[in-house]
N, C-alpha and C positions, 0 to 999 in steps of 0.2 A: 345553572345547568351544568351536567356532567357532559362534557365532549369527548367523543372517540375521533381520533385522527386516521386517516386512511390514505396511504401513500402507496403509488407505484412509481417504478423508475424505468426509464428507457436508457440504457447505456450504449453509447457508440464507441466501438472500438475500431481503432484503425489496424487492418492486418498487415502483418510485416512481410509484404510481397516485396519484390524489387520492382516489380512494374505495375500499372494500374489495372483495375478489374476488367476493363474492356479495351485497353490500348496498350502498347509497348513503351507508353513513355515512363520515364523515372519518376518513383515515389519518395527520392532523397529529400531531406529537409534542409531548408536555407539557400536553396537556389535563387537566382535572381528573379523578380516578379515575371511570370508569363513564359519563361525559358524552359519549362517542363510540361508544356500543353501541347499536344498534337493536334492534328485536324479531326480525330475522333473527339477529344477533350472538348476543342472550340466549337463542335457541333456543325461543321461543315456539311452541306448536302452532298449525298452520293456516298459517305463513308460508312462502314458497317462495324458494329462491335464484334470483339471476340473475347469470349468469357476465359478469364484467367483461372486455370485449374487448380492452382494453389491455393487460391482464395477460397474455393469450395472445399478442399481438404481441410482447411483450417478451421473453417464453418462447423463440418463434420466433427472433428476433434473436442471443439467446444460441447457439441452435442453430446457425445460420448462420455465426456467428464462430467456432466450434469444430469445423467440419466434420461436424456431426451430422446424422443422418436426421431429418427433420420428418414426422411422423405426421400425415397428411391425415386421419386419425379417431383421436381418443384419447377415452378414457372417465375419468370422474369415479367415484370408489368412497367408499366409507364405511368408515372405518379406526375400529372400535370399542373404546373403551377408557372408564374412568371416571377423572376428576380433576376436584376442586374448579373449576379454572379452564376446564373444557370443558362449558359448560351443556347442550349437545345430547346428550352422551355420546358422541359420536362426531366425528371431525375428517374433513373432506370433502379428499380427497387423490387421488392418482393411483396406480394399483398395476399392474396387467397391461398397460395401454396406455397409456404415457406420452406425452406430447407430443414430446419430444425424446431422441433416445437414439443410442449408438454413435459417439461424437465422439472429438476428443483436443486437448490443449494441450501445446505445447513449453515446457519451462522451461530456464533457464540455470543450471546449477549453478556453484558457488564455482570449482571448476576451469576453468570455461570451456566444458565440455561441455554438449551439448545433449540433453535427456532428454526423450522423449515419455510423457505420461500419458494414459492411456485415460480417456474419460468414459463411464460405463457407460449413463447417463441424467440427465435434469434434468426434474423433473415440478413441476406446480403443485399447489399447496395452501393451505389456510388455516392461520392463525397460532392458537394458543389464547391465552387469557387470562395474567395473571401473578398469582402468590400475592405477597403482601406481608407479610413478617415483623417488619420493625424497629419499627414504630410501634404494635405490639399486645402487650399483656401476655398471654402464655401462648395467644394466637390468631393466627390468619392473616387479613388481608384480601385480597379478591378485586378486581383491577382488570380488566375486559374490554374496555378501549378496544383492546388489541391483537387481541382476537378477530375472525376475520374478515380480517386483513390478510393481503394476497397473499403469497406466499411462492414463491420457485423453489428445490428442493432439488436441488443439483447433486452427484451421486454419483459418484466416481471408481473405476477400476478399482484393486486393490489393488498398485499398480506402484511406491508410494513406499517408499524403503528406509532413511530415517532421518528423524530429526527435523527436521533442517535442511532436506531435500528437502520435507517436508510444509509448513515454512514459507514455501519459495520458490513452491511450487504455489499455496497460499492466496493469497500477495500476488498472484501472477499472476492470479487468478481475480477478485480485488478490483478490480485495475486494470482488467481488461477489462469488467467490469458498469458501472464509472464511466465508461470510455470510451465504452461504448454508451448511457449516459443511461437504464439500465433501474434503477439502484439508487443511493442517495447513498452506500452502503457505510459508513455511521457506525456504528462497534462499540458505541461508548458509548451508542447509543440502541437496540440491539439490531438493527440493521439487517443485519448481516453477522456471522454466527457459525457455529460449526462443532462437529461430532462427530467424533471421531477412533476408527477400528477399529484396533487394534493387536495383533499376535501375533508371537511369534518361532518360528523352527525352526532345527534344526541346517542348517549350510551344505551345500548340495547335497542336501537333504531335499524330494522334487517336493510332499509334502502340505503344506497349510497348517496351523498350528497353531491352538489355539482361541484365538479373539479376545474381547478386551474393548471395550466402547465408551465412551470418555471424552466426556461429556455436557457440551454449552452452553460450549464454549470461545469466549471473546469477544475476544482479542487475538492477534497473531502471536506475541509474546512466550510467552503463557501456553500456546499449542498446544504450541510446542517443547519447553517445561520440563514440560508434562504428559506428553507422548509419552516424553521421555527418562527420567522418573521411572518411567513405567508398564513401560518395556522393562527398567530396571534390576529392578523387582520381579518381573516374570515370570520372567526368566532365574535371580533369586534363589530363587523358588520351585521351579523346575523342578529346578536344580542341587542343591537340600535334598531332592529326592526326593518333592515335590508335585505336584500337577497343576492348571493353569489352568483355572478355573470361567469358562464363558460368562457375562457379567453386564454391567452398566451400572454406570460407576463415576464419581465425580465428582472433580474435581481443586481440592484446597485450596491457593490461592496463599499463605496465612499460613503454613501448615504444609509446603508445598511436597511434599505427598504426595497420592496419589489413594486414594480409599476407596469402598468397596462401595455402591450406590445400591440397588439391586434386580437380580433375576435377569433375564438378557437374554430378551426375548419373542422367539418366532418369527412368521413372518406369519400362521399359522393361529391365533395368539392373539388376532389383533384381528380376525378374522371379517370380512375385505374383502367386499363385495359392490358391485356396481354401484349407484350413487346413483339410486334411481327418481325424483328431483325434478329430475334434469340430463340432458339429452339429450346424446348424443356429440358432441364438437366436430370439425366437419368444416371442414377448410381446404383452399382451393382453390390449384392451381399458381399462378394469377394473384396471388393475395394473398402467396404465399411470395415470387415474384420482385418484387413491389413492395417488402416488407421488404427483401429483398435490396440493391435499388437505394439504398435509404435508410441502408444500413450506413455508419458514419462511418469516417475513417482509423483503424485499430485499431494496439494498441501495437507489435507487431513491424513493421508497414509503416512506421510513424511513426519507429522506431528505424532502419531501413534508410536511410530518407529523411534523417535527421539526418546518417548517416554519409556518405552521398554529396552532399548539398548543403551542409552545412556543414563537411565534412573533420574530422567528430568520430571520436574512436577508438570502438570498439565498447563498452568501458566507460563512457565519459562519455555515448554517445547512450542506453544502457541505463539508467543513472542518471536522466537528464532526462525520459524518455519513461516512467518507472514509473507515474508519475502524472500524469495529464491536465493537472491545473492547473499543474504543473510545467512541463510541455511547453509549454503555452499562455503562461506567463509568460516563458519562455525565448525562443520565437518572437517575443512581443511587444518584447523587448528588443533581439533581433537586428533587426527591421524599424524600431526607432526609433533604432538606432545607425548614427554615420556611417562612420568608419575602424575602430572598433574590432572586432577579429575574432571570429567565434563562439566560438574556443576559449578567449579572454579572457574572454569573457562566461560560457560555461560554467564556469570556474573560479571566478567571482564568485558565480555563483548556487549551485554546490555547495559553496562555501567560505563567505565572509562572511555571505551571505545565509541559507544553511541553518542556520549556527551562531546566529545572530540568533532565527530563526524558533523554532530548539528551545530557547533560553535562555528566551524569552518565552512558549513554548508555544502558538505561532500557526500556523494553517495558512498558505499561501503566498497563499492568496486575500485574507487579512488583513494582508500585508507592509506595514510602515511606510514602505517605499519603491516608489514606483510603478515599473514597467518602465521607462517614458520616462527616470526620473532615474537609475536603474542604467544605461541606456545611454549618458547624458550623462556620467556618472562614468567609465566604461571609456572612451570617447573622450577624456576629459582626460588619463587615463593614456596611451593611444596617441599623441596629439599632445605628449606631453612637459611638460603643464601640473603634472600630478602626479606623483610617485613612488607606488610601491605602497604605502609607509608611510602618505605623506600622504593618498593615497585611501581607506585604512582610517580615518584620523581624519575625513574628510568624510562617508563612510558612516556611522559612528557618531554624528555631529551630526545628520544628516538623520532617523535611526533614533529620535534622542531628540526630535525634532519641531522641528529647526531649520529654516531657510529650504532653498532648492534649492541645486544643486551649485555653482554660479557665485557666488551670494550667500555661500555659506560660505567658499568659496576666497577670495573678496575680503574679507569680514569679518576672517578670520584670517590672513590674509596668507601663504596656503599655497602660492603659486604657486611651483613648482620653478625652481631656478636652472638654466638651459642655457646660459647666456652662458659661452662658453669662457674669455673672459678673466678673469671673476670666479672660475671653477673653477681656473684655473691659480694664481691669486694663493693661494686657498686651500690647493692642494695644495703650492706651495713654501714655505707659512709651516709646515705640518704636517712637511715633510721638514727643513726648517730647524731645527725644535724637537726633532726625533729623530734625531739623527745615529748613536746606535748601532744603530737599527733599520735605517737606510740601509745601515749596513756590513753587517749581517745580510744583507739582501738581495743585497748584493753580493758575499758569500759562498757565496750560492746557495740561502739560504733563502727559498722561493717564498711559504711561509705568512704572513710577514710583511705581505704586501700586504693582507691582512685587516685587520690592526691600522691601516694607513694609511687604509684605506677608512673605517673607523669612527671615526677621528680626523677626516677631512673631514667626514664626514655630521653629527657631533656638532659641528663649527665652524659648519656650514651650518644647523643646527637643521634637520637632516633634509631640508632643500629641494634640495640639490645633486642634478643627474643621476646615479645612480649608475653608469650605463653611460659617461657622459663622465669620471666621476672615476676609474674603473679606467683608461681609455684613457689619461688625461692623466698619472697615477700612473706607468703602466709607460714611457711615453715619456721622462719626467723621470728615472726612477729607471736607465734605460739610457742615458741620455747619458753 
């Protein structure tokens, strides 16, 4: 049988407010357990929630950036269920009337094709607390610091058709919320996580298959792996004559498997009803237009500008603008550079810099070489002071804590040899020492040029200008 995969994602984004969505308690990460939970978060009787206006503005910004309809009247509801980390016995969320609905987001697939993913809705809600199991003997601890933290739940249409597409879409949403400044997107701290709804059906079948929900996936890699495993499981079950049960499943990264957590609830199981303590949220046209005017340059617009202003390929522009911090670093480097072309700078940001950051597990904001120094390094390549090989040596020296670009070049004597007379002498010596290879070239073996270049570079300790070496070698060999 030929199977088609159908995937929809529910992405939970923690909004970057200083206080919680319905109380004045702090949202700062890393505080001691239960030190940032006030009476509202703890569900004490008699306390009343007060809506955080900044959370509403951030939700609207996301809606505007994704072409969504902004509801000028939206309503908060109570979602009733029991769990130890939910002291009120209900979660305040939005149900029938969310603040944002009916938008889309374009993603670029590996093939280069652009695919539009529908956004069903994005609604505001409060987070629950957290159950802790590691430090307790046969017991669980409850930390309510997260209770009441503002979330924007972004629900996609079931338009995704593979784990890879789901990963691309999730990365695009992650990039967008950071560009907008509405979330730090820190997955390790739980600021950005997702539930994936997965089903399979025979190719050409219009009816959707029974779906399962993969809960609390907190990395791009885990999202893709969990979906792939679940797809395989569902196909195996159906082909063996079984039926898929609608349920919530967990992904075990250690065993690389999904396993049943609980039966999947329907909306009526939660007994939604409008929260009597919260008035409907009413947003004026004027407020919406003010927020629209405050929107920053978004990833797709920045990508187009990088292509037109800097002459970069669509691929390079896409990589450099995928994350706002990378785009900012690149632009700062270009601004500080003299004659170094943007393409050369792009190669260094995506190459040596990215490799060094990955090796040391650092974000680009913590790069050990400032943008101004990378600009100077690329200028020294452009003006012929450094070869690419020597530039890498200088880069490594600065990354390891040595002085500035020019100071390292001076201290290590790394200045590239560009004097044609000196290079001619090196070339002549190499040709004289290798008559057999000279004859091979005269007999038509062009590949031997690489041998000569290597010997000249070795003799110059890597300092000879490679372009001049090639030119002078060919001139002498053709005499």
